[in-house]
C-alpha positions as CSV (number, residue, x, y, z in Angstrom):
1,M,14.5,6.9,7.9
2,N,13.6,3.2,7.9
3,R,12.8,3.3,11.6
4,L,10.4,6.2,11.0
5,R,8.5,4.2,8.3
6,I,8.1,1.3,10.7
7,V,6.8,3.5,13.5
8,G,4.4,5.2,11.0
9,A,3.1,1.9,9.9
10,F,2.5,0.7,13.4
11,V,0.7,4.0,14.2
12,L,-1.6,3.6,11.2
13,V,-2.3,0.0,12.0
14,A,-3.1,1.0,15.6
15,V,-5.5,3.7,14.4
16,L,-7.2,1.2,12.1
17,V,-7.6,-1.4,14.9
18,I,-9.1,1.3,17.2
19,L,-11.5,2.4,14.5
20,M,-12.6,-1.2,13.8
21,V,-13.2,-2.0,17.5
22,Q,-15.3,1.2,18.0
23,N,-17.4,0.8,14.8
24,R,-19.1,-2.6,15.1
25,D,-22.6,-1.4,14.0
26,T,-24.2,-3.0,11.0
27,V,-24.3,-0.8,7.8
28,T,-25.8,-1.4,4.4
29,T,-23.3,-0.9,1.5
30,R,-24.5,-0.6,-2.1
31,L,-22.2,-1.1,-5.1
32,L,-23.9,-1.0,-8.4
33,W,-26.8,-3.5,-8.1
34,A,-25.5,-5.3,-5.0
35,R,-26.6,-4.5,-1.5
36,V,-24.6,-6.0,1.4
37,E,-25.1,-5.6,5.1
38,M,-21.9,-6.0,7.1
39,P,-20.3,-4.6,10.3
40,Q,-18.8,-1.2,9.7
41,S,-15.5,-2.5,11.0
42,I,-15.3,-5.0,8.1
43,L,-16.1,-2.2,5.6
44,L,-13.3,-0.1,7.1
45,L,-10.9,-3.1,6.8
46,V,-11.9,-3.7,3.2
47,T,-11.5,0.0,2.4
48,A,-8.0,0.1,4.0
49,V,-6.9,-3.0,2.1
50,L,-8.1,-1.6,-1.2
51,G,-6.4,1.7,-0.5
52,F,-3.2,0.0,0.4
53,G,-3.3,-2.2,-2.7
54,S,-4.1,0.6,-5.1
55,G,-1.3,2.7,-3.6
56,A,1.2,-0.2,-3.8
57,L,0.1,-0.9,-7.4
58,F,0.5,2.8,-8.3
59,A,4.0,2.9,-6.8
60,W,5.0,-0.2,-8.6
61,F,3.9,1.2,-12.0
62,R,5.5,4.5,-11.2
63,L,8.9,3.0,-10.3
64,R,9.0,0.4,-13.1
65,P,9.7,2.7,-16.0
66,R,12.8,4.2,-14.2
67,R,14.4,0.8,-14.0
68,E,13.8,0.2,-17.8
69,R,15.4,3.6,-18.6
70,G,18.5,2.8,-16.8
71,G,17.8,4.5,-13.5
72,K,19.6,4.4,-10.2
73,N,19.8,0.6,-9.7
74,S,20.5,-0.2,-13.3
75,A,23.7,-1.7,-14.6
76,A,23.7,0.5,-17.7
77,G,27.1,1.8,-18.5
78,V,28.8,-0.3,-15.9
79,Q,31.0,-3.1,-17.1
80,E,31.2,-6.1,-15.0
81,G,34.7,-7.3,-14.1
82,A,36.3,-4.1,-15.3
83,D,39.0,-2.6,-13.0
84,T,38.4,1.1,-12.4
85,A,41.9,1.7,-11.0
């Protein structure tokens, strides 16, 4: 399963690099009152980084309450040093 994630990550990075190389035209981006002209490849990179960051943040917030409730990796109910035999 871990190997599949690594291969998937490499495939996504390769697709992103191909998109960036093929889209070097200048585009105008507007956000609220700001207007910025930049290569489309930079816009793609910024969008990918923001998407990854928001997904990682969402996953972090989603997993955090499980640990506090005494989830899978919690030591709740387990006594340290106690012999189970």
